[in-house]
C-alpha positions in Angstrom: 0.1 0.0 0.0 1.4 3.5 -1.0 0.4 6.9 0.2 0.3 8.9 -3.0 0.7 12.8 -2.8 -1.8 13.7 -5.6 -0.1 17.2 -6.3 3.3 15.5 -6.7 2.0 12.7 -8.8 0.4 15.2 -11.3 3.3 17.7 -11.2 5.7 14.9 -12.2 3.6 13.1 -14.9 4.5 12.9 -18.4 2.5 14.8 -20.9 0.0 12.3 -22.3 -3.1 11.8 -24.4 -5.2 12.6 -21.3 -3.6 16.1 -21.1 -4.2 16.6 -24.8 -7.9 15.8 -24.2 -8.3 18.3 -21.4 -6.5 21.1 -23.3 -8.6 20.4 -26.4 -12.0 20.3 -24.5 -11.2 23.4 -22.4 -9.9 25.3 -25.5 -13.1 24.4 -27.4 -15.2 25.8 -24.5 -13.1 29.0 -24.5 -13.5 29.3 -28.4 -17.2 29.7 -27.9 -16.8 31.8 -24.8 -14.6 34.2 -26.8 -17.0 34.3 -29.7 -19.8 35.2 -27.4 -17.7 38.0 -25.8 -16.4 39.6 -29.0 -19.6 39.4 -30.8 -20.7 42.8 -29.5 -17.9 44.6 -31.0 -18.6 43.0 -34.4 -22.4 43.9 -34.4 -21.9 47.3 -32.7 -22.0 49.5 -35.8 -25.0 47.7 -37.1 -27.1 47.9 -33.9 -26.1 51.6 -33.5 -27.5 52.4 -36.9 -30.7 50.2 -36.5 -31.6 51.5 -33.0 -30.1 55.0 -33.5 -28.0 54.7 -30.4 -25.6 57.3 -29.2 -21.9 56.2 -28.3 -22.7 56.5 -24.5 -26.0 54.3 -24.9 -24.0 51.8 -27.0 -21.2 51.7 -24.4 -23.8 51.1 -21.6 -25.4 48.4 -23.7 -22.0 46.7 -24.1 -21.6 46.6 -20.3 -24.7 44.4 -19.6 -22.8 41.1 -20.5 -19.8 42.4 -18.5 -22.1 43.0 -15.4 -23.2 39.4 -15.8 -19.6 38.2 -16.1 -18.7 39.9 -12.8 -21.5 38.2 -11.0 -20.9 34.9 -12.8 -17.2 34.8 -11.9 -17.9 35.5 -8.2 -20.8 33.1 -7.9 -19.6 30.1 -10.0 -16.0 30.5 -8.9 -16.9 29.9 -5.3 -19.7 27.4 -6.1 -17.3 25.2 -8.0 -15.4 24.6 -4.8 -18.7 23.1 -3.5 -20.3 21.3 -6.4 -17.3 20.5 -8.6 -15.8 22.1 -11.5 -17.3 19.9 -14.2 -20.8 20.5 -13.1 -20.2 24.3 -12.8 -18.6 24.4 -16.4 -21.6 22.5 -17.9 -24.1 24.9 -16.2 -22.2 27.9 -17.4 -21.7 26.6 -20.9 -25.4 25.9 -21.3 -26.4 29.2 -19.9 -24.3 31.5 -22.2 -25.0 29.5 -25.3 -28.7 29.5 -24.9 -28.9 33.2 -23.9 -26.7 34.1 -27.0 -29.1 32.0 -29.2 -32.2 33.9 -27.9 -30.3 37.2 -28.3 -30.9 36.8 -32.1 -34.7 37.1 -31.6 -34.8 40.4 -29.6 -36.4 43.5 -31.1 -35.2 46.4 -28.8 -32.1 47.4 -26.7 -33.8 46.4 -23.4 -34.4 42.8 -24.5 -30.8 42.8 -25.9 -29.3 43.9 -22.6 -31.2 41.2 -20.7 -29.9 38.4 -22.9 -26.4 39.8 -22.9 -26.5 39.9 -18.9 -27.5 36.2 -18.8 -24.9 35.2 -21.4 -22.4 37.2 -19.3 -23.3 35.1 -16.2 -22.3 31.8 -18.0 -19.1 33.3 -19.6 -17.9 34.8 -16.3 -18.3 31.6 -14.5 -16.7 29.3 -17.2 -13.3 31.1 -17.5 -12.0 30.7 -13.9 -13.2 27.1 -13.7 -11.7 26.1 -17.0 -8.3 27.7 -15.9 -8.5 26.0 -12.5 -9.2 22.6 -14.0 -6.5 22.8 -16.7 -4.0 24.1 -13.9 -4.8 21.2 -11.7 -4.1 18.5 -14.2 -1.0 20.2 -16.1 2.5 18.9 -15.2 4.4 21.6 -13.4 7.0 22.1 -16.0 4.3 22.9 -18.7 1.7 24.5 -16.5 1.8 28.1 -17.9 2.3 27.0 -21.4 -0.7 24.6 -21.3 -3.0 27.2 -19.6 -1.9 29.7 -22.3 -2.5 27.2 -25.2 -6.0 26.3 -23.7 -6.9 30.0 -23.2 -5.8 30.9 -26.7 -9.1 29.4 -27.7 -10.6 32.6 -26.2 -8.7 34.7 -28.8 -9.6 32.2 -31.5 -13.2 32.8 -30.6 -12.6 36.5 -31.2 -11.1 35.6 -34.6 -14.2 33.4 -35.4 -16.6 36.3 -34.5 -14.7 38.8 -36.8 -14.5 36.2 -39.6 -18.1 35.2 -39.4 -19.1 38.9 -39.1 -17.2 39.8 -42.4 -19.2 37.1 -44.2 -22.6 37.1 -42.5 -23.3 40.7 -41.5 -23.7 42.0 -45.1 -25.8 39.0 -46.2 -28.0 38.0 -43.2 -27.8 40.9 -40.7 -26.5 41.2 -37.1 -29.0 38.7 -35.8 -27.4 35.8 -37.7 -24.4 36.3 -35.6 -26.4 35.1 -32.5 -28.1 32.3 -34.2 -24.7 30.7 -34.7 -24.6 30.1 -31.0 -26.8 27.1 -31.4 -23.7 25.2 -32.7 -21.8 25.2 -29.5 -24.7 23.4 -27.7 -23.8 20.3 -29.7 -20.6 20.2 -27.5 -22.4 19.7 -24.3 -22.6 15.9 -24.3 -18.8 15.7 -24.9 -18.4 17.9 -21.8 -20.5 15.7 -19.6 -18.7 12.5 -20.8 -15.1 13.4 -21.5 -14.2 16.3 -19.2 -12.7 15.1 -16.0 -13.8 16.3 -12.6 -11.4 18.0 -10.2 -9.3 15.5 -8.2 -9.3 17.8 -5.3 -13.1 17.9 -5.3 -13.4 14.1 -5.6 -11.1 13.5 -2.7 -13.0 16.0 -0.5 -16.3 14.4 -1.5 -15.0 10.9 -0.6 -15.1 9.6 -4.1 -11.5 8.2 -4.1 -12.3 5.4 -6.6 -13.2 7.9 -9.3 -10.1 10.0 -8.5 -7.9 6.9 -8.8 -9.4 6.1 -12.3 -8.6 9.6 -13.5 -5.0 9.5 -12.0 -4.6 6.2 -13.9 -5.2 8.2 -17.1 -2.9 11.1 -16.1 0.1 8.7 -15.8 -0.8 5.1 -16.7 2.7 3.9 -15.8 2.3 4.8 -12.2 -1.5 4.2 -11.8 -2.6 4.0 -8.3 -4.2 0.8 -7.1 -7.4 0.3 -5.0 -5.2 -0.3 -1.9 -3.3 3.0 -2.3 -4.3 6.0 -0.2 -4.6 9.4 -1.9 -3.4 12.5 0.0 -3.4 16.2 -1.1 -1.9 19.1 0.6 -4.0 22.2 0.9 -7.2 20.3 0.2 -9.0 20.8 3.6 -12.1 22.5 2.1 -11.7 25.5 4.2 -11.0 28.0 1.5 -14.3 28.6 -0.2 -14.7 31.7 1.9 -13.3 35.1 0.7 -11.2 35.7 3.9 -9.0 32.6 2.9 -7.6 34.8 0.1 -6.0 37.2 2.6 -4.7 34.7 5.0 -1.1 33.3 5.3 0.5 36.5 4.0 -1.6 36.6 0.8 -3.4 39.8 1.3 -1.1 42.3 -0.6 -0.5 40.0 -3.5 -4.2 39.2 -3.8 -4.9 43.0 -4.0 -2.1 43.3 -6.7 -3.7 40.6 -8.7 -7.1 42.4 -8.5 -5.7 45.7 -9.7 -4.0 43.9 -12.6 -7.1 42.1 -13.6 -9.2 45.4 -13.4 -6.8 47.3 -15.6 -6.2 44.5 -18.0 -9.8 43.7 -18.7 -10.5 47.4 -19.0 -8.1 47.6 -21.9 -9.2 44.3 -23.5 -12.9 45.3 -23.5 -12.3 49.0 -24.5 -10.4 47.8 -27.6 -12.7 44.8 -28.5 -15.8 46.9 -28.2 -14.7 50.1 -29.9 -11.7 49.3 -32.2 -14.0 48.7 -35.3 -16.0 51.8 -34.5 -12.9 53.9 -33.9 -11.3 52.7 -37.2 -14.5 53.3 -39.1 -14.5 56.9 -37.8 -10.9 57.2 -38.9 -12.2 56.5 -42.5 -11.8 52.7 -42.9 -14.7 50.6 -44.3 -16.6 48.2 -42.0 -14.9 45.2 -43.6 -11.4 46.7 -43.1 -12.4 47.7 -39.4 -13.3 44.1 -38.7 -9.9 42.9 -40.0 -8.4 45.0 -37.4 -10.3 42.9 -34.8 -9.0 39.8 -36.4 -5.4 41.2 -36.0 -6.1 42.0 -32.4 -7.1 38.4 -31.6 -4.5 36.7 -33.7 -2.0 38.8 -31.7 -3.8 37.7 -28.5 -3.3 34.0 -29.3 0.4 34.5 -30.2 1.0 36.6 -27.2 -0.6 34.1 -24.9 1.4 31.0 -26.1 4.7 33.0 -26.3 4.0 34.5 -22.8 3.1 31.1 -21.3 6.3 29.7 -22.8 8.3 32.5 -21.3 6.5 32.0 -17.9 7.5 28.4 -17.7 11.3 29.3 -18.2 11.4 32.6 -16.4 9.4 34.4 -13.7 5.8 34.6 -14.7 5.3 37.8 -12.8 8.1 39.6 -14.6 6.8 38.4 -17.9 3.4 40.1 -17.2 5.1 43.4 -16.1 7.0 43.4 -19.5 3.8 42.7 -21.4 1.8 45.4 -19.7 4.5 48.0 -20.5 4.5 47.0 -24.1 0.7 47.2 -24.2 0.8 50.8 -22.9 3.3 51.8 -25.6 1.6 50.0 -28.5 -1.9 51.2 -27.7 -0.7 54.7 -27.4 0.8 54.6 -30.9 -2.4 53.3 -32.5 -4.0 56.8 -32.7 -1.3 58.2 -34.9 -1.2 58.1 -38.7 1.0 55.2 -39.9 1.3 52.9 -42.8 -1.1 49.9 -43.0 1.7 47.4 -42.3 2.7 49.3 -39.2 -0.8 49.7 -38.0 -1.5 46.0 -38.3 1.7 45.3 -36.5 0.7 47.7 -33.7 -2.8 46.2 -33.4 -1.3 42.6 -33.2 1.2 43.6 -30.5 -1.7 45.3 -28.6 -3.6 42.1 -28.8 -0.7 40.0 -27.7 0.0 42.2 -24.6 -3.7 42.8 -23.6 -5.6 39.7 -24.4 -2.5 37.5 -24.1 -1.6 39.1 -20.7 -5.1 38.5 -19.4 -4.5 34.8 -20.1 -1.1 34.9 -18.3 -2.8 36.6 -15.3 -5.2 33.6 -15.0 -2.1 31.3 -15.1 -0.3 33.3 -12.4 -3.4 33.5 -10.2 -4.0 29.6 -10.5 -0.4 29.1 -9.5 -0.5 31.5 -6.6 -3.5 30.0 -4.8 -3.7 26.5 -3.3 -5.9 23.7 -4.4 -8.7 24.3 -1.9 -9.2 28.0 -2.8 -8.1 28.1 -6.4 -11.6 28.4 -7.9 -12.4 30.9 -5.3 -9.3 32.9 -6.0 -9.7 32.9 -9.7 -13.4 33.7 -9.4 -12.8 36.8 -7.3 -9.9 38.0 -9.4 -11.9 37.6 -12.5 -15.0 39.1 -10.9 -13.1 42.2 -9.7 -11.5 42.4 -13.1 -15.0 42.4 -14.7 -15.5 45.9 -13.1 -12.7 47.1 -15.4 -14.4 45.2 -18.3 -17.6 47.0 -17.6 -15.8 50.3 -17.5 -14.0 49.7 -20.8 -17.1 50.1 -23.1 -18.5 52.8 -21.0 -15.1 54.7 -21.3 -15.0 54.2 -25.0 -18.5 55.5 -25.4 -17.8 58.5 -23.1 -14.6 59.4 -25.1 -16.4 59.3 -28.4 -19.3 61.2 -27.0 -17.2 64.2 -26.1 -15.3 64.1 -29.5 -11.7 63.7 -28.4 -9.2 63.5 -31.1 -8.4 59.9 -32.1 -4.9 59.8 -30.6 -6.2 60.8 -27.2 -8.8 58.0 -27.2 -5.9 55.4 -27.6 -3.8 57.2 -24.9 -6.7 56.9 -22.4 -6.9 53.2 -23.2 -3.1 52.7 -22.7 -3.0 54.3 -19.1 -4.3 51.2 -17.3 -1.5 49.2 -18.8 1.1 51.3 -16.8 -0.9 50.9 -13.6 -1.1 47.0 -14.2 2.7 46.9 -14.7 3.2 48.6 -11.3 0.8 46.2 -9.6 2.4 43.1 -11.0 5.9 44.4 -10.2 4.7 44.7 -6.6 3.2 41.3 -6.8 6.5 39.9 -7.8 8.6 41.8 -5.2 6.4 40.8 -2.3 6.6 37.2 -3.5 10.4 37.3 -3.4 10.3 38.9 0.0 8.0 36.2 1.4 10.2 33.5 0.0 13.3 35.1 1.6 11.5 35.5 4.9 10.5 31.9 4.9 14.0 30.8 4.2 15.3 32.9 7.1 12.7 31.3 9.5 13.6 27.7 8.3 17.3 28.4 8.9 16.5 29.8 12.3 14.8 26.6 13.5 17.0 24.3 15.6 
């Protein structure tokens, strides 16, 4: 009989077909999640014309889904630590897909906003749980990279939304973009059958037999037998309350993560909601404006994967600082007249260092919090960040409403990048100090 440390077992496992399956399923979930989130920026010019919305009204309408995401992240992040991540993911996926489909049948801004709020609940709950599940099963040496690859599905969803919009908007109208959300519902049976449940949740629930079967897929060569005992550090079930995020010297770093999430999501949603409209105002056609959204999301995918690769080899906190500073510079430069090639390059870099850095923040948060509070920590960081996401479309609408010159719009979008860089620099410095203090205490023990 062996006592198997589950965390160590997964950390040291070889990358296998099981890991590919988890990455693929979670990436598919986030593709449709990203499609749902970026769809508003694609249809925004069309609905502004049809319903004669002012920029401020349009910005407020875009924030309905983001309010939903805030509440969804807070509610489903904590709920998953109680009912399991697989069940929470299935609920969230069904909720946002169904609400998005219904959105295609609405006839006024009020109905549109209600459906977007409900879709936001599901989107907000899905993200932290998918990241937590992928982080739990990923081997340590590949953790940041696998989370980034999985989360690149979110950017691919944005690419899908812009690509579908370029073809379908002129032919079938903006409603067709929402009818396409019926397709993801076909994925639900695959989630229920093939997506594994959290090992930590199974052990807390006393379902060790099911946990052993999953671990045998993680590493078939070292599969635990029925007589083996499973143990897992930091899996006492005490972390589902908010105060656990501030205990054991986590308070300052938790606050730094919240600030970084807030600023990062403000930039992401300000750009994704208003980039097509800003470029249309600058004289580009609607089709050209949507190709800028494609460049933004292709950049997001590249930035996430490259950043994850860097994070597994260097300090992930330092990587996010570098990315945020690059985001501030590249976004600031978008407002100035430049050649098409340079403009597409700047937009791609902006996507890499905003959308991509959002993904790195999720990876850093998942690694910072222990197993018993991981979903709660991710949910609250994401929920706080959604306040920035809500402010992003509102900020864009307000700036357009007062008629600022184009360069100043982008400078305003860039300021949060500098603030987020400071927050993550503090997060990294405090972490180093805590490690140094712990080493001194260990050395002082007799």
